[in-house]
Structures are given as C-alpha cells and as structure tokens.
C-alpha positions as CSV (number, residue, x, y, z in Angstrom):
1,M,-17.0,5.9,-11.0
2,A,-20.1,4.6,-9.3
3,V,-20.5,4.2,-5.6
4,R,-22.5,1.5,-3.9
5,G,-23.5,2.1,-0.3
6,E,-23.4,-0.2,2.7
7,V,-25.6,-3.2,2.2
8,L,-28.1,-2.4,5.0
9,E,-30.6,0.1,3.6
10,G,-30.8,2.0,6.8
11,H,-27.1,3.1,6.4
12,I,-27.1,3.8,2.7
13,D,-27.9,7.6,2.9
14,G,-25.0,8.2,5.3
15,M,-22.6,6.1,3.2
16,I,-23.4,8.0,0.1
17,R,-23.0,11.3,1.8
18,W,-19.7,10.3,3.2
19,S,-18.5,9.1,-0.2
20,W,-19.3,12.3,-2.1
21,E,-18.2,14.8,0.5
22,E,-15.0,12.9,1.6
23,Y,-13.7,12.7,-2.0
24,G,-15.1,15.9,-3.3
25,L,-16.8,14.1,-6.2
26,G,-19.6,16.6,-6.3
27,V,-17.4,19.0,-8.3
28,N,-17.1,16.4,-11.1
29,C,-20.8,15.5,-11.1
30,V,-22.9,18.6,-10.7
31,S,-22.5,22.2,-9.6
32,N,-22.5,21.6,-5.9
33,T,-22.5,18.8,-3.3
34,A,-26.1,19.2,-2.3
35,Q,-27.2,18.6,-5.9
36,C,-24.8,15.7,-6.2
37,M,-26.3,14.2,-3.0
38,A,-29.8,14.4,-4.3
39,M,-28.8,12.9,-7.7
40,S,-27.0,10.0,-5.9
41,W,-29.9,9.2,-3.7
42,T,-32.3,9.2,-6.7
43,A,-30.1,6.9,-8.7
44,V,-29.7,4.7,-5.6
45,K,-33.4,4.3,-5.0
46,S,-34.2,3.6,-8.7
47,G,-31.6,0.9,-8.9
48,M,-32.1,-0.8,-5.5
49,G,-32.8,-4.5,-5.3
50,G,-33.0,-6.7,-2.3
51,G,-31.3,-4.2,0.0
52,G,-28.3,-3.8,-2.4
53,L,-27.5,-0.6,-4.2
54,I,-27.0,-0.7,-8.0
55,G,-26.6,2.3,-10.3
56,R,-28.3,2.4,-13.8
57,M,-25.9,0.9,-16.4
58,T,-25.2,2.5,-19.8
59,D,-25.2,0.5,-23.0
60,T,-21.4,0.6,-23.0
61,E,-21.3,-1.0,-19.5
62,E,-23.7,-3.7,-20.6
63,Q,-21.3,-4.8,-23.3
64,R,-18.3,-5.1,-21.0
65,D,-17.5,-8.4,-19.1
66,K,-17.8,-7.8,-15.4
67,V,-15.1,-8.7,-12.8
68,T,-15.5,-8.5,-9.0
69,V,-12.5,-7.6,-6.9
70,V,-12.8,-8.2,-3.2
71,V,-10.7,-6.9,-0.3
72,L,-11.8,-7.8,3.3
73,G,-10.1,-4.6,4.4
74,D,-9.7,-0.9,3.8
75,L,-9.8,-0.3,0.0
76,G,-7.5,2.7,0.4
77,H,-4.9,0.6,2.0
78,S,-4.9,-2.0,-0.8
79,P,-2.9,-0.4,-3.6
80,R,-2.3,-3.7,-5.5
81,M,-6.1,-4.4,-5.7
82,N,-6.6,-0.8,-6.9
83,Y,-4.1,-1.5,-9.6
84,H,-5.9,-4.6,-10.6
85,A,-9.1,-2.7,-10.9
86,L,-7.5,0.0,-13.1
87,S,-5.9,-2.6,-15.4
88,L,-9.1,-4.5,-15.7
89,S,-10.9,-1.3,-16.7
90,K,-8.2,-0.4,-19.1
91,E,-8.6,-3.8,-20.8
92,G,-12.3,-3.4,-21.3
93,Y,-13.8,-4.9,-18.1
94,E,-16.5,-3.4,-15.8
95,V,-15.1,-3.7,-12.3
96,N,-16.9,-3.9,-8.9
97,L,-14.3,-3.2,-6.2
98,I,-15.7,-4.4,-2.8
99,G,-14.2,-3.6,0.6
100,F,-14.4,-1.4,3.7
101,A,-14.3,2.4,3.8
102,G,-11.4,4.1,5.5
103,S,-8.5,5.7,3.6
104,K,-9.1,7.5,0.3
105,P,-8.7,5.1,-2.7
106,Q,-6.4,6.2,-5.5
107,I,-7.6,9.2,-7.5
108,E,-7.4,7.2,-10.7
109,V,-9.9,4.7,-9.3
110,L,-12.2,7.4,-8.2
111,N,-12.2,9.0,-11.6
112,D,-12.7,5.8,-13.6
113,E,-16.2,5.5,-14.8
114,H,-15.9,1.7,-15.3
115,I,-15.0,1.0,-11.6
116,T,-17.7,0.8,-9.0
117,L,-16.8,1.1,-5.3
118,T,-19.0,-1.1,-3.0
119,Y,-18.5,-0.4,0.7
120,M,-19.5,-2.9,3.3
121,R,-20.5,-2.0,6.9
122,P,-17.6,-2.7,9.3
123,F,-17.9,-4.8,12.4
124,P,-19.3,-2.7,15.3
125,S,-16.8,-1.7,18.0
126,F,-17.3,-3.7,21.2
127,T,-15.2,-4.3,24.3
128,L,-15.1,-8.1,24.3
129,P,-12.6,-10.9,25.1
130,R,-10.2,-11.4,22.2
131,F,-11.5,-14.9,21.2
132,L,-15.1,-13.9,21.4
133,A,-14.5,-10.7,19.4
134,F,-12.6,-12.7,16.7
135,V,-15.4,-15.2,16.3
136,L,-18.2,-12.6,16.2
137,K,-16.2,-10.5,13.7
138,V,-15.7,-13.5,11.4
139,M,-19.4,-14.3,11.5
140,W,-20.3,-10.7,10.9
141,Q,-18.0,-10.3,7.9
142,A,-19.1,-13.6,6.4
143,I,-22.8,-12.5,6.4
144,I,-22.1,-9.0,5.2
145,L,-19.7,-10.2,2.5
146,F,-22.1,-12.9,1.1
147,F,-25.0,-10.5,1.2
148,T,-23.0,-7.9,-0.7
149,L,-22.0,-10.4,-3.4
150,V,-25.5,-11.8,-4.0
151,T,-27.0,-8.3,-4.3
152,A,-24.3,-7.0,-6.6
153,P,-24.4,-7.5,-10.4
154,R,-23.1,-11.0,-11.4
155,S,-19.6,-11.2,-12.7
156,K,-17.8,-13.8,-14.8
157,S,-14.8,-13.7,-12.5
158,L,-14.0,-12.8,-8.9
159,L,-10.5,-11.9,-7.6
160,L,-9.9,-12.0,-3.9
161,Q,-7.0,-10.5,-2.0
162,N,-5.5,-12.9,0.6
163,P,-4.8,-12.1,3.4
164,P,-7.2,-11.6,5.0
165,G,-8.6,-15.0,3.9
166,V,-11.0,-15.8,6.8
167,P,-13.9,-15.7,6.2
168,A,-13.4,-14.2,2.7
169,M,-12.1,-17.4,1.0
170,P,-14.9,-19.8,2.0
171,V,-17.6,-17.1,1.4
172,C,-16.2,-16.1,-2.0
173,W,-15.7,-19.7,-3.1
174,F,-19.2,-20.7,-2.1
175,Y,-20.7,-17.6,-3.9
176,C,-18.7,-18.5,-7.0
177,F,-19.7,-22.1,-6.8
178,V,-23.4,-21.4,-6.7
179,S,-23.2,-18.5,-9.3
180,R,-20.8,-20.3,-11.6
181,T,-18.2,-17.6,-11.3
182,K,-14.5,-18.1,-11.8
183,F,-12.8,-17.8,-8.4
184,F,-9.2,-16.4,-8.3
185,V,-7.0,-15.6,-5.3
186,D,-4.2,-13.0,-5.3
187,W,-1.8,-14.3,-2.6
188,H,0.0,-11.3,-0.9
189,N,1.0,-13.4,2.1
190,Y,-0.4,-16.1,4.4
191,G,-3.0,-14.9,6.8
192,Y,-2.2,-17.7,9.3
193,S,1.4,-16.4,9.6
194,I,0.2,-12.9,10.5
195,L,-2.2,-14.3,13.1
196,A,0.7,-16.3,14.6
197,L,2.5,-13.0,15.4
198,T,-0.2,-12.2,18.0
199,L,-1.0,-15.8,19.0
200,R,1.4,-18.7,19.0
201,K,2.2,-20.9,16.0
202,N,0.5,-24.0,17.4
203,H,-2.7,-22.1,18.5
204,P,-5.9,-23.8,17.3
205,L,-7.1,-20.6,15.5
206,V,-3.8,-20.4,13.6
207,F,-4.2,-24.1,12.6
208,I,-7.8,-23.4,11.5
209,Y,-6.8,-20.3,9.5
210,R,-4.0,-22.2,7.8
211,M,-6.3,-25.1,6.8
212,T,-8.9,-22.7,5.5
213,E,-6.4,-21.0,3.3
214,K,-5.0,-24.3,2.0
215,I,-8.4,-26.0,1.3
216,F,-10.1,-23.0,-0.5
217,G,-6.9,-22.0,-2.1
218,K,-6.8,-25.4,-3.8
219,L,-10.4,-25.1,-4.8
220,A,-9.7,-21.8,-6.7
221,S,-9.7,-21.7,-10.5
222,G,-6.3,-20.1,-10.4
223,G,-4.5,-17.2,-8.9
224,L,-1.6,-14.8,-8.6
225,C,1.2,-14.4,-6.0
226,V,3.8,-11.7,-5.3
227,T,7.1,-13.8,-5.4
228,K,8.7,-16.8,-6.9
229,A,9.4,-18.1,-3.4
230,M,5.7,-18.0,-2.6
231,K,4.8,-19.8,-5.8
232,I,7.2,-22.6,-4.9
233,D,5.9,-22.8,-1.4
234,L,2.3,-23.0,-2.5
235,A,3.1,-25.8,-4.8
236,E,5.4,-27.8,-2.5
237,N,3.6,-27.4,0.8
238,W,0.0,-26.6,-0.1
239,G,-0.4,-28.5,-3.4
240,I,-1.6,-25.3,-5.1
241,T,0.0,-25.2,-8.6
242,K,-2.3,-22.9,-10.7
243,V,-0.6,-19.7,-9.6
244,T,1.3,-17.1,-11.6
245,V,3.9,-14.7,-10.2
246,L,2.9,-11.0,-10.7
247,Y,5.5,-8.7,-9.1
248,D,4.4,-5.4,-7.7
249,R,5.3,-2.3,-9.7
250,P,5.0,1.4,-8.8
251,A,2.1,3.5,-9.8
252,E,2.6,6.2,-12.3
253,R,2.5,8.9,-9.6
254,F,5.7,7.5,-8.1
255,H,8.5,9.0,-10.1
256,P,11.5,11.4,-9.7
257,I,10.6,15.1,-9.4
258,T,12.2,18.4,-10.1
259,N,13.9,20.7,-7.6
260,E,10.9,23.1,-8.0
261,E,8.5,20.3,-6.9
262,K,10.8,19.3,-4.0
263,H,10.9,23.0,-2.9
264,D,7.1,23.4,-3.0
265,L,6.7,20.2,-0.8
266,L,9.4,21.2,1.6
267,M,8.0,24.7,2.0
268,K,4.6,23.1,2.8
269,L,6.2,20.8,5.4
270,S,8.1,23.7,6.9
271,S,4.9,25.4,8.0
272,T,4.2,22.4,10.2
273,Y,7.7,21.1,11.2
274,P,10.2,23.7,12.3
275,C,13.2,21.4,11.4
276,F,12.4,22.1,7.7
277,S,12.2,25.9,8.0
278,S,14.8,28.5,7.4
279,D,15.2,32.2,8.3
280,S,14.6,33.3,4.7
281,P,11.0,33.5,3.4
282,D,11.4,31.3,0.3
283,K,14.0,28.9,1.7
284,T,14.1,25.6,3.6
285,V,17.0,23.8,5.1
286,F,17.2,21.7,1.9
287,T,16.3,24.1,-0.9
288,E,16.2,27.8,-1.9
289,R,14.3,29.7,-4.5
290,Y,16.2,32.7,-5.9
291,A,14.9,36.0,-7.2
292,D,15.0,34.8,-10.8
293,G,12.8,31.8,-9.9
294,R,15.6,29.2,-10.0
295,V,15.5,26.6,-7.3
296,A,18.7,24.9,-6.0
297,E,19.7,22.6,-3.2
298,C,21.5,24.1,-0.3
299,E,25.2,23.1,-0.1
300,D,25.0,22.6,3.7
301,R,21.7,20.9,3.7
302,P,20.9,18.0,6.1
303,A,20.1,14.5,4.9
304,L,16.5,13.4,4.6
305,V,15.7,9.8,5.4
306,V,12.2,8.3,4.8
307,S,10.6,5.2,6.4
308,S,7.1,4.0,6.1
309,T,5.9,1.7,8.8
310,S,2.7,0.2,10.2
311,W,4.0,0.5,13.7
312,T,3.3,-3.2,14.4
313,E,5.3,-6.2,15.7
314,D,6.3,-7.3,12.2
315,E,8.1,-4.0,11.7
316,D,10.5,-3.6,14.6
317,F,11.0,0.2,14.9
318,S,13.6,-0.3,17.7
319,I,16.1,-1.3,15.0
320,L,15.8,2.2,13.4
321,F,15.7,3.8,16.8
322,Y,19.0,2.3,17.7
323,A,20.6,3.3,14.4
324,L,19.5,6.9,14.9
325,Q,20.8,6.9,18.4
326,D,24.1,5.7,17.2
327,Y,24.1,8.3,14.4
328,E,23.5,11.0,17.0
329,R,26.6,9.9,18.9
330,V,28.8,9.7,15.8
331,R,27.6,13.1,14.5
332,Q,28.4,14.7,17.9
333,E,31.9,13.3,17.8
334,F,32.6,14.1,14.1
335,P,30.4,17.0,13.1
336,S,32.4,17.8,10.0
337,H,32.1,14.3,8.6
338,Y,28.4,13.7,8.9
339,P,25.3,16.0,8.2
340,P,22.4,16.5,10.5
341,L,19.7,14.0,9.9
342,I,15.9,14.6,9.4
343,V,13.9,11.4,9.5
344,A,10.3,11.3,8.3
345,V,8.4,8.2,9.4
346,T,5.0,7.9,7.8
347,G,2.1,5.6,8.6
348,K,0.0,4.9,11.6
349,G,-0.4,2.0,14.0
350,P,-0.6,0.8,17.6
351,M,3.0,1.4,18.6
352,K,3.4,4.9,17.1
353,S,2.6,6.8,20.3
354,Y,5.1,4.7,22.3
355,Y,8.0,5.4,20.0
356,S,7.1,9.0,19.5
357,S,7.3,9.5,23.3
358,L,10.6,7.6,23.5
359,I,12.1,9.7,20.7
360,A,11.0,12.9,22.4
361,E,12.7,11.9,25.6
362,Q,16.1,11.6,23.9
363,Q,16.4,15.3,23.0
364,W,18.7,14.6,20.1
365,A,20.6,17.6,18.8
366,H,21.6,16.3,15.4
367,V,18.7,13.9,14.5
368,A,15.2,15.1,14.1
369,V,12.3,12.6,13.7
370,I,8.9,13.6,12.5
371,T,5.8,11.4,12.0
372,P,3.7,13.1,9.3
373,W,0.5,11.7,7.8
374,M,1.0,12.4,4.1
375,T,-1.8,12.7,1.5
376,A,-1.8,10.3,-1.5
377,E,-0.6,13.3,-3.6
378,D,2.3,14.3,-1.3
379,Y,3.6,10.9,-0.3
380,P,5.3,10.2,-3.7
381,K,6.9,13.6,-3.6
382,L,8.3,13.0,-0.1
383,L,9.9,9.8,-1.3
384,A,11.3,11.6,-4.4
385,S,12.7,14.3,-2.2
386,A,14.6,12.0,0.2
387,D,18.2,10.8,0.1
388,L,17.6,7.3,1.4
389,G,14.6,5.1,2.3
390,V,14.6,2.6,5.2
391,C,12.3,-0.5,5.2
392,L,11.7,-2.4,8.4
393,H,9.2,-4.8,7.0
394,Y,10.0,-8.3,8.1
395,S,7.6,-10.7,6.4
396,S,5.6,-13.0,8.7
397,S,6.0,-15.8,6.2
398,G,9.3,-14.7,4.6
399,L,7.6,-15.0,1.2
400,D,6.1,-11.6,0.4
401,L,7.7,-8.3,-0.7
402,P,7.3,-4.8,0.8
403,M,5.2,-2.5,-1.5
404,K,6.9,0.5,0.2
405,V,10.2,-0.5,-1.4
406,V,8.5,-0.7,-4.8
407,D,7.2,2.8,-4.3
408,M,10.6,4.1,-3.3
409,F,12.2,2.6,-6.3
410,G,9.5,4.1,-8.5
411,S,10.5,7.5,-7.0
412,G,14.1,6.9,-7.8
413,L,15.1,6.4,-4.1
414,P,17.7,3.9,-3.0
415,V,16.6,1.7,0.0
416,A,18.1,0.0,3.0
417,A,15.9,-2.9,3.9
418,I,16.0,-5.6,6.6
419,N,16.8,-9.0,5.2
420,Y,14.4,-12.0,4.9
421,P,14.3,-15.0,2.5
422,A,12.3,-13.4,-0.4
423,L,13.7,-9.9,-0.3
424,P,16.5,-10.5,-2.8
425,E,13.8,-10.9,-5.5
426,L,13.4,-7.1,-5.2
427,V,16.4,-5.6,-3.4
428,H,19.9,-6.6,-4.7
429,H,22.6,-5.7,-2.2
430,N,25.0,-3.1,-3.5
431,E,23.1,-2.9,-6.8
432,N,19.9,-1.1,-6.2
433,G,19.8,-1.0,-2.4
434,L,21.4,-2.2,0.8
435,I,20.4,-5.2,2.9
436,F,21.0,-5.4,6.7
437,K,20.2,-8.0,9.3
438,T,20.8,-6.3,12.6
439,K,20.4,-2.9,14.2
440,Q,24.2,-2.4,14.2
441,E,24.4,-3.2,10.5
442,L,21.7,-0.5,9.8
443,A,23.6,2.0,12.0
444,N,26.8,1.3,10.0
445,L,25.0,1.6,6.7
446,L,23.5,5.0,7.6
447,Q,27.0,6.3,8.7
448,D,28.7,4.9,5.5
449,W,26.0,6.3,3.2
450,F,26.0,9.8,4.6
451,R,29.7,10.3,5.4
452,G,30.8,13.5,3.7
453,F,27.2,14.3,2.6
454,P,26.3,16.2,0.5
455,K,29.6,16.9,-1.3
456,E,31.9,13.8,-1.2
457,T,29.4,11.1,-0.5
458,A,29.4,7.3,-0.7
459,I,26.4,7.8,-3.1
460,K,28.6,9.5,-5.7
461,E,31.7,7.3,-5.2
462,T,30.6,3.7,-4.5
463,Y,26.9,3.6,-5.3
464,Y,26.7,5.4,-8.6
465,D,25.1,2.4,-10.3
466,F,22.3,2.3,-7.8
467,Y,20.4,5.0,-9.7
468,K,21.0,3.4,-13.1
469,N,19.7,0.1,-11.8
470,I,16.7,1.8,-10.2
471,D,16.0,3.6,-13.5
472,K,16.0,0.1,-15.2
473,F,13.5,-1.1,-12.6
474,R,11.2,1.8,-13.4
475,E,11.1,1.0,-17.2
476,L,8.8,-1.9,-16.7
477,S,5.3,-0.7,-15.7
478,W,2.6,-2.4,-13.7
479,H,0.2,-2.7,-16.6
480,S,2.8,-4.3,-18.8
481,C,3.5,-7.0,-16.2
482,W,-0.2,-7.3,-15.5
483,T,-1.2,-7.8,-19.2
484,C,1.3,-10.7,-19.5
485,N,0.7,-12.4,-16.2
486,A,-2.8,-11.5,-14.9
487,L,-4.9,-10.8,-18.0
488,P,-4.9,-14.4,-19.1
489,L,-6.8,-15.4,-16.0
490,F,-9.8,-13.3,-17.1
491,S,-9.4,-13.7,-20.9
492,H,-8.7,-17.4,-20.6
493,K,-5.4,-17.1,-22.5
494,E,-2.1,-18.7,-21.6
495,A,0.1,-16.5,-19.3
496,V,3.4,-15.2,-20.6
497,T,5.9,-14.7,-17.8
498,L,7.4,-11.2,-17.8
499,K,10.3,-10.6,-15.5
500,G,9.9,-7.7,-13.1
C-alpha cells in the first residue's frame, strides 16, 4: 500500500507521520518507525508534482489499468468502497482510494500493495451559522477534491460513492469530462433525503441537492446501486437507467467463531465492563475455561444482544430503549422465564451521551447496557458471540439496506430489524430474521426470542431454520457478486446478474 498525503504541501509531513504511526505500518516497511518516516518523506519528495504526492511506480504497476475510487467522507467508515478497492486490485487494477482520514481502513486495504490511499485535508472547524458553514464547506471540498484529482495519476475509470454527492458529483464529472475518464456512481442512498432529515423536504438546499444528484447521475457513464427498489426508482423518477444492482456482502472477517474465540473476547471485555466478569479467574458470565483447556458456555448465562447505531435521527434509539425498559419489567415479574440481558450498543454519534445518561438514570437490575468502541478486529467477534442483533436503521429514502445487518448475517447472527420498503430484499421475516414496525413489537420480539433462554428457547423450537438460511446467505461472497455485476463496468463487458 502507498500513502498519498494531504494535497497542500505544508501538511504533507504531518499526514505521512500520522499514517505510518497510526496504522503501525513501519513494522512492515523497515525496522522502526523513524526509518519508515524518513523513507516515506524521501519517496514523497522524489515523486512530488504540482503540490500532489505520488510514489514511484514499479514496472508491474505501470502495466495495470488504473481506477480511482472516491469517497467524500471517512475512508474507514466506507466499507463498501474498501471492498470495491480490494476487488479491483484482485482483478488486476491499480487503485487510488481518495477520501478523508479518520477511522482506520480495513487491514486488507492497508496491506494491499496495489491500493494507494490519498487523504484530503478536511474543512477547518469554525463556529458559523449553519447555512454559511454548509456553503463554505461545499466550496472547500470542491476545490480540494478537484486539486487532488488533477494531481493524482490519471485513471481510465472513476467510481464515486453517493452520498455524499455534493460537491463530489459535479467535480468528479467535470474532471472525468476534461480527462476523458469513465465516470461511474455507486448509489448507496440519496443525499437529498438525508439532508431533508435536518432541514425540511421543501427547503431550497434539499431541492438543489436533489437536482444535482439527478443531473450528474444521468451524465455518468453507468453505475451501481444497493437494491432493486433503488434501481427501479432511479429509472422511473430520475431517468437513470444504466445502473446495475450490487448487493452488499459481508467481508471475510465476519464469520462464526469457536467457543474459545468467544471466551477470549469476553474475558477481554470483562476487564472493562463488570457485567461480563465472574468470580472465577478464567470465567465470564457467558463462558468458562476448564483445567483441561476446554471452553463451554455457562448453563445459566445471560443473553447478549448487539446493536450498532450512528446515534442519529434516522436511527431512533428510543425504540430499543422502550423495549429494554419493558423487558426489565417482565424479567422482574417472571425471573424464571427470562434471562438477564446484556446489550452492547456500538458506534458513536451526537445522541450517544443523551441516551447513555438516560439509561444510567433507570438503574435497571436485569438489563445492562454498555456502549463499547470496538476495534475492526474485535467487532466481528462481538457479533459472532451475540444471541441476537437489533437494527434500528430506518432509511431516509426507504431504498437502501443496512450494512450492519449484512455483517451480522456474515457472523451467523439472526437480526431483528425495523421495517421499511426495501428491507425485505435482505431480511425475510421468520426466515432469516425478524421485522418489527413499532417499539411494542420490538419489545414483544425480545421477550418471545429469549423466553426460556438458554435451555428451552424459541431459537431452538421455532426459529431453527434461521441459522440454515443465514448459512446459505454466507455462501455467496462479495467478490463473486462483484465480479458478475461490477467488473463489467471497468472491463467493458456485459454484466451478468447474480442474485445475492
């Protein structure tokens, strides 16, 4: 993997230092971080042109066609675009992955020598009126993105994630127009529908955003989208027809794990969260390691529920809060029928502190809620250790699908998800998961699912086929779907639809 720094030369040194030290890449390059830093800066200076930052290419890299993948956001929070980059590399392309720094990208991306990470400088933090801040941020991003594109090695194709589409769509289209590069859009959702959550639907900015997506979406050479419902909507309401459905699939690191792996993770969590710990030294409330090294689940263990949320308005945590409050009441009335509940809610966002304080005020005796920040290595293990996943994602457009459910299925975890129009393309009620519409329905689902747990549970009696159907879902990998549906965009062959 190569790393390109921020586009402004004055910030390159700090960017490279951050990249090497944050991700520990010095170990893979040279004997220590200081040497790696020196080597990086030397390579940077020798390859610099016009303020950009370009590493020296090998003969193998010269022979590969180049593709630029653009995310006007945190690269680490864009798993689907990371998957695109990995698949392109696997199929023989040289990839330049452009976006903003923040969370750590996937380790597979970091270790891939044919993927270059190009970080752009983010908009400075100012206290300004909302409208003025929005306008200035758009102008800043437009300049920085265009400058990044023109100083990077030229590619034959450019794939842009949308949303966010403003100003990325017009900037990328214009760059592709003048450089004769194929312009493709990967439609994850509609940016205007997300903006309408904070403004009103008839706000002028929402209208401008929608028209921008529509105009430049039609000017694209082609594209991908995440659901059949979105493909139909793009064609009927936007006149965009050159779009292929590519369903999300879980990464290879999302898979079921052994009891030993569960125990190791739970022991790690028990050092931070007392609700996981037990009186014995090599035991948690869920698992125990015996003297012969064997690990087994405890017969009187509590149930573990996992939910991943962005703590924003399009994921109403009050629904889960109500369901947990109701579960506390039922468990108190019928302690022999229901297990204690430990709920791990991952993610970060603006409403996290509010709900954390609200939960602390309740002083529940039978429900414990923790809000851990999991590493990329531990998060899949947490999902695989849980007994049920809860998804509160309510699509702003009703046309996308929650990636968190895909990850849960990949880990072999059944899911209870809130209903919206496109969700049945992924979650099939009473087949691989449960769908609810209201907070009372979720409360009832939790109580039905865990009644008699862990011995005589609804899981064993009614929902035995859930796990078989989830196993079938896991048989089809991302790269298999990608090769049939996305690769033709770049290799100019006809797409072959592969159901996912």
